[in-house]
Z-matrix of the N, CA and C atoms (Angstrom, degrees):
N
C 1 1.451
C 2 1.535 1 110.42
N 3 1.344 2 116.67 1 -39.50
C 4 1.457 3 120.37 2 179.28
C 5 1.524 4 111.01 3 -64.28
N 6 1.343 5 115.70 4 -37.25
C 7 1.462 6 119.74 5 179.09
C 8 1.519 7 110.91 6 -63.82
N 9 1.331 8 116.45 7 -40.09
C 10 1.464 9 120.86 8 179.11
C 11 1.528 10 109.70 9 -63.44
N 12 1.324 11 116.45 10 -42.87
C 13 1.462 12 121.14 11 177.85
C 14 1.511 13 111.77 12 -63.52
N 15 1.331 14 117.01 13 -40.63
C 16 1.455 15 121.78 14 178.53
C 17 1.532 16 110.84 15 -64.45
N 18 1.320 17 116.99 16 -44.54
C 19 1.464 18 121.32 17 178.72
C 20 1.522 19 110.20 18 -62.47
N 21 1.340 20 116.78 19 -45.49
C 22 1.469 21 120.69 20 178.99
C 23 1.529 22 110.47 21 -60.62
N 24 1.337 23 116.53 22 -43.30
C 25 1.456 24 121.04 23 178.92
C 26 1.512 25 112.55 24 -61.74
N 27 1.331 26 116.61 25 -38.89
C 28 1.468 27 120.67 26 179.26
C 29 1.529 28 110.81 27 -67.87
N 30 1.330 29 116.05 28 -38.11
C 31 1.470 30 119.69 29 178.13
C 32 1.525 31 110.30 30 -64.21
N 33 1.322 32 116.99 31 -46.26
C 34 1.464 33 121.01 32 179.70
C 35 1.522 34 110.28 33 -62.04
N 36 1.342 35 117.07 34 -43.49
C 37 1.454 36 120.98 35 179.01
C 38 1.527 37 111.06 36 -62.09
N 39 1.313 38 117.26 37 -43.68
C 40 1.464 39 121.54 38 178.94
C 41 1.522 40 110.96 39 -62.35
N 42 1.334 41 116.56 40 -44.77
C 43 1.465 42 120.19 41 179.77
C 44 1.517 43 111.10 42 -64.16
N 45 1.331 44 117.55 43 -41.64
C 46 1.457 45 119.57 44 -179.57
C 47 1.522 46 111.02 45 -68.45
N 48 1.340 47 117.77 46 -35.45
C 49 1.458 48 120.17 47 177.02
C 50 1.519 49 110.58 48 -66.41
N 51 1.332 50 118.09 49 -40.47
C 52 1.463 51 120.99 50 177.68
C 53 1.512 52 110.98 51 -64.57
N 54 1.326 53 117.10 52 -39.54
C 55 1.463 54 120.21 53 179.43
C 56 1.519 55 110.24 54 -63.97
N 57 1.347 56 117.71 55 -39.69
C 58 1.450 57 120.99 56 -179.55
C 59 1.526 58 111.15 57 -68.30
N 60 1.313 59 118.28 58 -33.86
C 61 1.452 60 121.33 59 179.72
C 62 1.527 61 111.31 60 -65.88
N 63 1.309 62 118.17 61 -25.10
C 64 1.454 63 121.78 62 -175.81
C 65 1.523 64 112.27 63 -99.30
N 66 1.310 65 116.42 64 27.31
C 67 1.451 66 121.14 65 176.15
C 68 1.523 67 109.07 66 -118.07
N 69 1.322 68 115.23 67 148.42
C 70 1.448 69 120.38 68 175.87
C 71 1.521 70 109.40 69 -73.90
N 72 1.316 71 116.49 70 136.10
C 73 1.458 72 123.17 71 176.80
C 74 1.516 73 108.00 72 -122.32
N 75 1.327 74 115.97 73 133.09
C 76 1.453 75 121.48 74 -177.41
C 77 1.522 76 110.73 75 -87.45
N 78 1.320 77 115.99 76 139.82
C 79 1.459 78 123.40 77 173.97
C 80 1.533 79 106.58 78 -131.34
N 81 1.330 80 118.22 79 173.57
C 82 1.467 81 118.83 80 178.22
C 83 1.532 82 113.48 81 -57.64
N 84 1.329 83 117.52 82 -20.80
C 85 1.470 84 121.39 83 179.51
C 86 1.521 85 112.84 84 -93.18
N 87 1.333 86 118.15 85 -4.39
C 88 1.467 87 121.98 86 -177.74
C 89 1.520 88 110.19 87 113.39
N 90 1.326 89 115.86 88 -156.14
C 91 1.460 90 121.27 89 179.36
C 92 1.522 91 110.44 90 -87.95
N 93 1.332 92 115.68 91 144.28
C 94 1.464 93 120.09 92 170.75
C 95 1.520 94 108.64 93 -84.04
N 96 1.321 95 116.53 94 144.02
C 97 1.465 96 120.96 95 177.77
C 98 1.526 97 109.79 96 -66.14
N 99 1.326 98 115.99 97 148.03
C 100 1.466 99 122.43 98 178.28
C 101 1.517 100 109.87 99 -116.14
N 102 1.327 101 116.15 100 144.46
C 103 1.454 102 121.91 101 172.40
C 104 1.526 103 106.61 102 -115.55
N 105 1.314 104 116.58 103 124.30
C 106 1.464 105 122.32 104 179.70
C 107 1.521 106 110.04 105 -122.05
N 108 1.313 107 115.84 106 143.44
C 109 1.462 108 122.42 107 178.02
C 110 1.520 109 110.43 108 -89.93
N 111 1.317 110 115.78 109 138.22
C 112 1.462 111 123.83 110 171.98
C 113 1.523 112 105.17 111 -130.50
N 114 1.311 113 116.18 112 91.39
C 115 1.461 114 121.34 113 -174.54
C 116 1.527 115 111.97 114 -61.52
N 117 1.316 116 115.08 115 140.26
C 118 1.454 117 121.31 116 174.63
C 119 1.517 118 115.20 117 82.57
N 120 1.330 119 118.69 118 7.12
C 121 1.466 120 121.14 119 179.42
C 122 1.518 121 109.53 120 -113.86
N 123 1.310 122 116.18 121 134.79
C 124 1.462 123 120.69 122 175.87
C 125 1.523 124 109.34 123 -79.88
N 126 1.310 125 116.31 124 166.71
C 127 1.467 126 119.84 125 177.97
C 128 1.526 127 110.40 126 -62.76
N 129 1.342 128 117.71 127 -35.96
C 130 1.466 129 120.27 128 177.83
C 131 1.525 130 111.99 129 -66.96
N 132 1.341 131 117.41 130 -39.12
C 133 1.473 132 120.54 131 177.37
C 134 1.526 133 110.76 132 -64.95
N 135 1.329 134 117.05 133 -42.00
C 136 1.466 135 120.62 134 177.86
C 137 1.528 136 110.71 135 -63.69
N 138 1.324 137 116.43 136 -40.58
C 139 1.458 138 121.87 137 178.81
C 140 1.536 139 110.83 138 -62.50
N 141 1.318 140 116.87 139 -49.81
C 142 1.474 141 121.05 140 -178.65
C 143 1.529 142 111.96 141 -64.54
N 144 1.329 143 116.79 142 -41.52
C 145 1.462 144 120.65 143 178.52
C 146 1.527 145 110.23 144 -66.01
N 147 1.327 146 117.14 145 -34.34
C 148 1.464 147 121.34 146 177.11
C 149 1.516 148 111.26 147 -64.99
N 150 1.325 149 116.84 148 -41.06
C 151 1.471 150 119.87 149 175.89
C 152 1.526 151 110.83 150 -62.77
N 153 1.333 152 117.07 151 -38.58
C 154 1.468 153 120.51 152 176.72
C 155 1.527 154 110.63 153 -63.22
N 156 1.341 155 117.03 154 -42.22
C 157 1.472 156 121.22 155 179.03
C 158 1.525 157 110.26 156 -61.37
N 159 1.322 158 117.15 157 -44.62
C 160 1.466 159 120.87 158 179.12
C 161 1.524 160 109.55 159 -58.79
N 162 1.335 161 116.62 160 -42.12
C 163 1.453 162 121.05 161 178.80
C 164 1.515 163 113.69 162 -62.52
N 165 1.324 164 117.13 163 -31.84
C 166 1.461 165 120.68 164 179.97
C 167 1.520 166 113.20 165 -91.07
N 168 1.327 167 117.89 166 -34.21
C 169 1.461 168 122.01 167 -173.17
C 170 1.523 169 112.51 168 -79.39
N 171 1.325 170 116.98 169 -35.80
C 172 1.461 171 120.94 170 -173.79
C 173 1.528 172 110.78 171 -103.32
N 174 1.331 173 115.01 172 142.24
C 175 1.456 174 121.53 173 -178.56
C 176 1.528 175 111.90 174 -65.00
N 177 1.319 176 116.75 175 -40.12
C 178 1.469 177 122.35 176 178.91
C 179 1.528 178 109.17 177 -125.01
N 180 1.330 179 117.30 178 77.33
C 181 1.473 180 119.92 179 -174.32
C 182 1.522 181 114.27 180 -59.34
N 183 1.318 182 118.02 181 -33.46
C 184 1.469 183 119.81 182 -179.79
C 185 1.528 184 111.57 183 -67.16
N 186 1.341 185 116.73 184 -28.23
C 187 1.458 186 120.49 185 -179.90
C 188 1.527 187 112.37 186 -81.05
N 189 1.334 188 118.13 187 -32.84
C 190 1.467 189 119.82 188 -177.78
C 191 1.527 190 112.37 189 -81.73
N 192 1.326 191 117.53 190 -28.86
C 193 1.460 192 121.68 191 -179.26
C 194 1.533 193 108.73 192 -71.99
N 195 1.340 194 116.04 193 117.02
C 196 1.462 195 120.82 194 -175.77
C 197 1.514 196 113.06 195 -102.45
N 198 1.327 197 117.68 196 -33.87
C 199 1.460 198 119.50 197 177.04
C 200 1.523 199 109.08 198 -162.06
N 201 1.331 200 114.28 199 155.46
C 202 1.460 201 119.06 200 175.82
C 203 1.528 202 109.21 201 -156.00
N 204 1.321 203 113.76 202 144.86
C 205 1.457 204 121.80 203 173.44
C 206 1.517 205 105.11 204 -122.05
N 207 1.308 206 116.14 205 117.82
C 208 1.460 207 122.73 206 -172.31
C 209 1.526 208 112.32 207 -48.03
N 210 1.331 209 115.75 208 120.05
C 211 1.453 210 122.41 209 176.07
C 212 1.515 211 115.58 210 77.05
N 213 1.350 212 118.18 211 -0.43
C 214 1.459 213 120.29 212 -174.75
C 215 1.517 214 114.61 213 -123.18
N 216 1.353 215 116.80 214 -43.60
C 217 1.459 216 118.47 215 -166.66
C 218 1.526 217 110.97 216 -157.05
N 219 1.339 218 115.19 217 144.93
C 220 1.468 219 122.83 218 172.02
C 221 1.523 220 107.25 219 -137.28
N 222 1.330 221 116.26 220 137.90
C 223 1.463 222 121.23 221 173.54
C 224 1.531 223 107.65 222 -126.80
N 225 1.343 224 115.28 223 134.72
C 226 1.457 225 119.88 224 179.61
C 227 1.513 226 110.44 225 -143.49
N 228 1.323 227 115.76 226 157.92
C 229 1.458 228 123.12 227 175.51
C 230 1.517 229 108.35 228 -111.76
N 231 1.321 230 116.15 229 147.33
C 232 1.458 231 119.87 230 178.99
C 233 1.509 232 111.43 231 -155.76
N 234 1.320 233 114.50 232 177.60
C 235 1.463 234 121.94 233 175.99
C 236 1.523 235 108.72 234 -134.15
N 237 1.330 236 115.46 235 149.51
C 238 1.460 237 121.89 236 176.25
C 239 1.520 238 107.46 237 -143.61
N 240 1.310 239 116.56 238 148.57
C 241 1.458 240 120.52 239 177.28
C 242 1.517 241 110.02 240 -87.34
N 243 1.324 242 115.66 241 132.83
C 244 1.457 243 122.51 242 175.29
C 245 1.519 244 106.20 243 -110.66
N 246 1.316 245 116.21 244 114.16
C 247 1.458 246 121.68 245 -175.42
C 248 1.522 247 108.26 246 -114.19
N 249 1.318 248 115.55 247 123.26
C 250 1.450 249 121.39 248 -179.39
C 251 1.523 250 108.37 249 -119.37
N 252 1.321 251 117.11 250 124.09
C 253 1.464 252 121.42 251 -178.97
C 254 1.519 253 110.31 252 -56.56
N 255 1.325 254 115.09 253 129.75
C 256 1.451 255 120.37 254 176.67
C 257 1.511 256 114.49 255 80.35
N 258 1.325 257 117.60 256 -1.22
C 259 1.458 258 120.39 257 179.59
C 260 1.525 259 108.64 258 -128.93
N 261 1.306 260 116.24 259 179.97
C 262 1.446 261 120.24 260 -178.53
C 263 1.524 262 112.01 261 -74.49
N 264 1.317 263 114.74 262 160.85
C 265 1.457 264 121.78 263 175.98
C 266 1.526 265 108.65 264 -94.12
N 267 1.330 266 114.98 265 136.12
C 268 1.457 267 120.89 266 177.55
C 269 1.523 268 109.22 267 -118.34
N 270 1.318 269 115.63 268 149.90
C 271 1.452 270 121.54 269 169.71
C 272 1.520 271 106.42 270 -98.03
N 273 1.321 272 115.78 271 120.12
C 274 1.464 273 120.65 272 -179.65
C 275 1.528 274 108.63 273 -91.44
N 276 1.315 275 116.41 274 122.06
C 277 1.463 276 121.35 275 174.04
C 278 1.519 277 107.91 276 -95.34
N 279 1.324 278 115.42 277 134.36
C 280 1.457 279 119.17 278 -174.95
C 281 1.518 280 111.18 279 -144.14
N 282 1.332 281 113.86 280 164.23
C 283 1.453 282 123.28 281 170.79
C 284 1.522 283 107.03 282 -122.50
N 285 1.326 284 116.72 283 135.39
C 286 1.455 285 121.31 284 173.73
C 287 1.527 286 107.94 285 -113.81
N 288 1.314 287 115.05 286 131.16
C 289 1.459 288 120.37 287 172.69
C 290 1.521 289 107.12 288 -114.95
N 291 1.317 290 116.03 289 124.36
C 292 1.464 291 123.18 290 179.32
C 293 1.518 292 108.13 291 -111.89
N 294 1.334 293 116.10 292 125.73
C 295 1.458 294 121.81 293 177.43
C 296 1.520 295 107.94 294 -118.51
N 297 1.331 296 116.89 295 144.21
C 298 1.462 297 121.06 296 -173.65
C 299 1.526 298 111.76 297 -125.88
N 300 1.330 299 114.47 298 137.47
C 301 1.465 300 123.07 299 169.87
C 302 1.517 301 105.49 300 -136.72
N 303 1.307 302 116.42 301 169.17
C 304 1.468 303 120.58 302 -179.59
C 305 1.534 304 110.11 303 -54.54
N 306 1.327 305 116.53 304 118.64
C 307 1.457 306 121.50 305 173.92
C 308 1.515 307 116.50 306 74.39
N 309 1.327 308 118.28 307 11.81
C 310 1.464 309 119.54 308 178.51
C 311 1.524 310 110.89 309 -160.06
N 312 1.327 311 113.12 310 160.09
C 313 1.459 312 119.50 311 176.66
C 314 1.520 313 109.06 312 -138.32
N 315 1.315 314 115.10 313 156.10
C 316 1.469 315 122.00 314 175.35
C 317 1.522 316 107.22 315 -112.88
N 318 1.330 317 116.31 316 128.13
C 319 1.459 318 123.71 317 -178.52
C 320 1.522 319 107.28 318 -113.99
N 321 1.325 320 116.23 319 113.95
C 322 1.466 321 121.64 320 -177.73
C 323 1.518 322 108.85 321 -122.78
N 324 1.336 323 116.90 322 104.44
C 325 1.467 324 122.80 323 179.72
C 326 1.525 325 107.96 324 -101.28
N 327 1.328 326 116.06 325 115.43
C 328 1.465 327 122.31 326 179.89
C 329 1.518 328 109.54 327 -109.62
N 330 1.317 329 115.46 328 125.44
C 331 1.461 330 120.91 329 178.81
C 332 1.522 331 108.32 330 -79.65
N 333 1.334 332 115.85 331 124.59
C 334 1.464 333 120.06 332 175.89
C 335 1.526 334 109.56 333 -82.44
N 336 1.334 335 115.93 334 -57.85
C 337 1.456 336 121.12 335 179.30
C 338 1.526 337 109.47 336 -168.04
N 339 1.315 338 114.95 337 178.94
C 340 1.458 339 122.08 338 176.62
C 341 1.512 340 107.51 339 -119.90
N 342 1.305 341 115.40 340 138.47
C 343 1.462 342 121.79 341 179.44
C 344 1.517 343 107.10 342 -108.40
N 345 1.328 344 116.17 343 117.70
C 346 1.456 345 121.14 344 -178.80
C 347 1.521 346 109.54 345 -72.56
N 348 1.334 347 115.36 346 121.70
C 349 1.459 348 120.63 347 178.16
C 350 1.518 349 106.98 348 -88.69
N 351 1.196 350 126.19 349 133.17
C 352 1.454 351 138.37 350 0.69
C 353 1.529 352 114.74 351 -96.26
N 354 1.361 353 118.44 352 -4.35
C 355 1.465 354 119.98 353 -173.94
C 356 1.524 355 113.34 354 -70.18
N 357 1.342 356 117.05 355 -26.91
C 358 1.450 357 120.39 356 -178.29
C 359 1.522 358 113.40 357 84.36
N 360 1.333 359 117.49 358 6.03
C 361 1.459 360 121.38 359 179.73
C 362 1.535 361 109.95 360 -70.87
N 363 1.343 362 116.94 361 134.11
C 364 1.459 363 121.44 362 178.56
C 365 1.523 364 110.08 363 -95.67
N 366 1.344 365 115.77 364 136.10
C 367 1.454 366 122.09 365 -177.02
C 368 1.524 367 108.31 366 -134.87
N 369 1.333 368 117.35 367 134.73
C 370 1.464 369 120.76 368 175.77
C 371 1.531 370 109.16 369 -81.08
N 372 1.328 371 116.78 370 166.73
C 373 1.461 372 120.53 371 176.26
C 374 1.525 373 109.81 372 -57.45
N 375 1.321 374 116.72 373 -39.67
C 376 1.466 375 121.53 374 -179.72
C 377 1.532 376 110.72 375 -63.28
N 378 1.323 377 116.84 376 -42.28
C 379 1.470 378 121.72 377 -177.44
C 380 1.528 379 112.93 378 -80.60
N 381 1.337 380 117.17 379 -10.94
C 382 1.461 381 120.82 380 -179.92
C 383 1.525 382 111.07 381 -67.15
N 384 1.319 383 117.60 382 -21.88
C 385 1.457 384 121.03 383 177.68
C 386 1.517 385 113.54 384 85.02
N 387 1.328 386 116.79 385 24.12
C 388 1.458 387 121.46 386 179.63
C 389 1.529 388 110.13 387 -77.68
N 390 1.321 389 115.78 388 -38.91
C 391 1.459 390 121.50 389 -177.10
C 392 1.525 391 110.49 390 -116.56
N 393 1.331 392 115.72 391 149.24
C 394 1.462 393 121.75 392 172.68
C 395 1.526 394 108.94 393 -77.99
N 396 1.311 395 116.63 394 169.66
C 397 1.463 396 121.04 395 -178.98
C 398 1.524 397 112.77 396 -58.98
N 399 1.334 398 116.97 397 -30.71
C 400 1.466 399 120.34 398 -179.19
C 401 1.535 400 112.72 399 -83.59
N 402 1.340 401 117.93 400 2.09
C 403 1.460 402 122.30 401 178.19
C 404 1.513 403 114.12 402 92.88
N 405 1.324 404 117.57 403 -7.39
C 406 1.467 405 120.28 404 176.75
C 407 1.535 406 109.41 405 -74.95
N 408 1.308 407 115.74 406 161.15
C 409 1.469 408 120.81 407 -177.20
C 410 1.526 409 109.19 408 -77.67
N 411 1.331 410 115.76 409 130.68
C 412 1.463 411 122.38 410 175.92
C 413 1.526 412 109.05 411 -65.40
N 414 1.323 413 118.73 412 155.63
C 415 1.465 414 121.10 413 -175.28
C 416 1.529 415 112.96 414 -58.74
N 417 1.309 416 118.78 415 -31.76
C 418 1.470 417 120.15 416 176.66
C 419 1.536 418 111.83 417 -100.11
N 420 1.323 419 115.18 418 2.00
C 421 1.453 420 120.28 419 -174.84
C 422 1.514 421 115.58 420 -70.92
N 423 1.339 422 118.68 421 -30.46
C 424 1.464 423 120.95 422 -175.80
C 425 1.523 424 111.55 423 -61.34
N 426 1.332 425 117.27 424 -35.53
C 427 1.471 426 119.73 425 177.75
C 428 1.526 427 110.34 426 -63.92
N 429 1.339 428 115.87 427 -40.08
C 430 1.459 429 119.09 428 178.51
C 431 1.517 430 111.48 429 -70.00
N 432 1.323 431 116.32 430 -40.39
C 433 1.465 432 119.56 431 178.85
C 434 1.522 433 109.45 432 -58.26
N 435 1.317 434 117.01 433 -47.40
C 436 1.466 435 120.92 434 179.50
C 437 1.521 436 111.13 435 -60.09
N 438 1.323 437 117.47 436 -44.99
C 439 1.463 438 121.05 437 -178.33
C 440 1.527 439 111.63 438 -65.23
N 441 1.337 440 117.06 439 -40.82
C 442 1.471 441 121.31 440 179.89
C 443 1.532 442 109.73 441 -68.37
N 444 1.334 443 116.98 442 -42.24
C 445 1.465 444 120.13 443 178.16
C 446 1.528 445 111.30 444 -63.39
N 447 1.323 446 117.83 445 -39.44
C 448 1.477 447 120.55 446 177.24
C 449 1.523 448 109.60 447 -60.39
N 450 1.326 449 117.42 448 -46.13
C 451 1.472 450 120.75 449 -179.44
C 452 1.529 451 110.89 450 -61.09
N 453 1.319 452 117.64 451 -46.74
C 454 1.461 453 121.15 452 179.80
C 455 1.516 454 112.61 453 -65.50
N 456 1.325 455 116.85 454 -41.43
C 457 1.465 456 120.50 455 -178.52
C 458 1.521 457 113.11 456 -71.99
N 459 1.328 458 117.98 457 -25.87
C 460 1.467 459 119.73 458 173.83
C 461 1.526 460 110.53 459 -64.79
N 462 1.322 461 116.18 460 -39.79
C 463 1.471 462 120.66 461 177.67
C 464 1.526 463 109.39 462 -66.21
N 465 1.335 464 116.36 463 -48.90
C 466 1.468 465 121.25 464 -180.00
C 467 1.528 466 111.15 465 -58.62
N 468 1.321 467 117.42 466 -45.28
C 469 1.468 468 121.30 467 -178.44
C 470 1.523 469 110.94 468 -63.93
N 471 1.328 470 116.51 469 -42.89
C 472 1.462 471 119.86 470 177.69
C 473 1.529 472 110.38 471 -59.37
N 474 1.326 473 115.87 472 -45.80
C 475 1.461 474 121.39 473 -179.37
C 476 1.528 475 111.47 474 -63.83
N 477 1.321 476 116.62 475 -50.56
C 478 1.462 477 120.99 476 -177.81
C 479 1.534 478 111.03 477 -62.06
N 480 1.328 479 116.66 478 -43.88
C 481 1.471 480 120.28 479 179.39
C 482 1.527 481 111.21 480 -63.45
N 483 1.316 482 116.73 481 -35.85
C 484 1.467 483 120.19 482 178.07
C 485 1.530 484 110.18 483 -65.63
N 486 1.332 485 116.45 484 -43.24
C 487 1.463 486 120.41 485 179.96
C 488 1.531 487 112.11 486 -63.89
N 489 1.326 488 116.12 487 -37.60
C 490 1.467 489 120.41 488 -176.37
C 491 1.516 490 112.80 489 -88.59
N 492 1.329 491 118.03 490 -7.20
C 493 1.460 492 121.17 491 -178.26
C 494 1.524 493 113.50 492 81.25
N 495 1.351 494 116.83 493 13.16
C 496 1.471 495 120.77 494 -178.18
C 497 1.523 496 112.73 495 -84.84
N 498 1.327 497 117.64 496 0.22
C 499 1.456 498 121.39 497 -179.52
C 500 1.518 499 109.67 498 -70.96
N 501 1.333 500 115.60 499 134.36
C 502 1.467 501 118.85 500 178.35
C 503 1.518 502 108.99 501 -74.04
N 504 1.286 503 115.99 502 145.50
C 505 1.462 504 121.64 503 -178.54
C 506 1.522 505 108.18 504 -96.71
N 507 1.336 506 115.92 505 81.19
C 508 1.463 507 120.90 506 -175.81
C 509 1.535 508 111.26 507 -66.04
N 510 1.322 509 117.43 508 -23.77
C 511 1.460 510 119.83 509 179.71
C 512 1.521 511 111.84 510 -65.51
N 513 1.357 512 116.58 511 -25.69
C 514 1.465 513 120.75 512 179.44
C 515 1.526 514 112.30 513 -81.48
N 516 1.332 515 117.66 514 -13.55
C 517 1.463 516 121.15 515 -173.92
C 518 1.530 517 113.00 516 -96.99
N 519 1.276 518 118.46 517 21.31
C 520 1.456 519 118.79 518 -176.48
C 521 1.488 520 109.29 519 -77.86
């Protein structure tokens, strides 16, 4: 019985470690790019499905799509709201670069800046005050880091689920 519990625990630990590896993590330089495997998909299939996702995810897909190389690469610009409890709401402007190879894709989300709502003031990640000059987290920075990571990971999760077909079909549930 103990062996069964140990095996189950190792499986859960392995799954949770894999899930953590596929999440965006913020550093003083921004997000690190992620490479995820999608078994059984060609680079062209990943590229075409990515264009479909852009068409569904973004309100004006023709405006956000900045460049594409058939079957290899897509670059787009977007915005996301970063909401931090007890603090102001920022609009995060970002660029996503998607690269495709057989059975995998690279997701690179680069933060351009933050737009302070309602003043319209633009602030870089560095000027947001999340990190100290030495790269350590500022005392109020962890709340912002969490909020920014949630915003980035919502985009990544939507994209990954669309590629894998894990997206729920809410249109069928009316």
